[in-house]
C-alpha positions in Angstrom: 47.5 12.6 15.4 44.8 15.0 16.5 46.0 18.3 17.8 45.1 19.5 21.3 43.9 22.8 19.7 41.3 20.9 17.7 40.2 18.9 20.7 39.8 21.9 22.9 37.8 23.6 20.1 35.5 20.6 19.8 35.0 20.6 23.6 34.1 24.2 23.5 31.2 23.6 21.1 27.6 23.3 22.2 26.2 19.8 22.7 24.1 20.1 19.5 27.2 21.2 17.5 29.2 18.3 18.9 26.4 15.9 17.8 26.4 17.5 14.4 30.2 17.0 14.1 29.8 13.4 15.1 27.1 12.9 12.5 29.3 14.3 9.8 32.3 12.1 10.9 30.2 8.9 11.1 28.6 9.6 7.7 32.1 9.9 6.2 33.2 6.7 7.9 30.1 4.9 6.6 30.8 6.1 3.1 34.3 4.8 3.3 33.1 1.4 4.5 30.6 1.0 1.7 33.3 1.6 -0.9 35.0 -1.6 0.3 32.3 -3.7 -1.3 31.7 -3.1 -5.0 28.4 -3.9 -6.5 29.7 -5.7 -9.6 32.1 -7.9 -7.7 31.4 -11.4 -6.3 32.7 -12.4 -2.9 33.1 -15.9 -1.4 31.0 -16.7 1.6 31.8 -19.5 3.9 29.1 -21.8 5.0 29.1 -24.6 7.6 27.2 -26.9 5.2 29.3 -29.5 3.6 32.1 -29.0 6.1 32.0 -32.6 7.3 35.7 -33.0 7.7 35.9 -30.0 9.9 33.0 -31.3 12.1 34.8 -34.7 12.4 38.0 -33.0 13.4 36.2 -30.9 16.0 34.5 -34.0 17.4 37.8 -35.9 17.7 39.4 -33.0 19.5 36.5 -32.7 21.9 36.6 -36.5 22.6 40.3 -36.4 23.2 39.9 -33.4 25.5 37.2 -35.1 27.4 39.2 -38.3 27.8 42.2 -36.3 29.1 40.0 -34.6 31.6 38.6 -37.9 32.8 42.0 -39.6 32.9 
């Protein structure tokens, strides 16, 4: 948890210093995010192409829902 002393110190900084702190923190967060994906690793990607069974299921559910609304 962030201490109240740290928060009060950050609030006392000038606007430009606050933006600088934000830039540093966002840069650190971005670096952590990029480490989640490794360059030599392959990752599966889902595609709607070839998902005929899923499309049929969705169509049946929509048709049942529509018939219940009409009935």
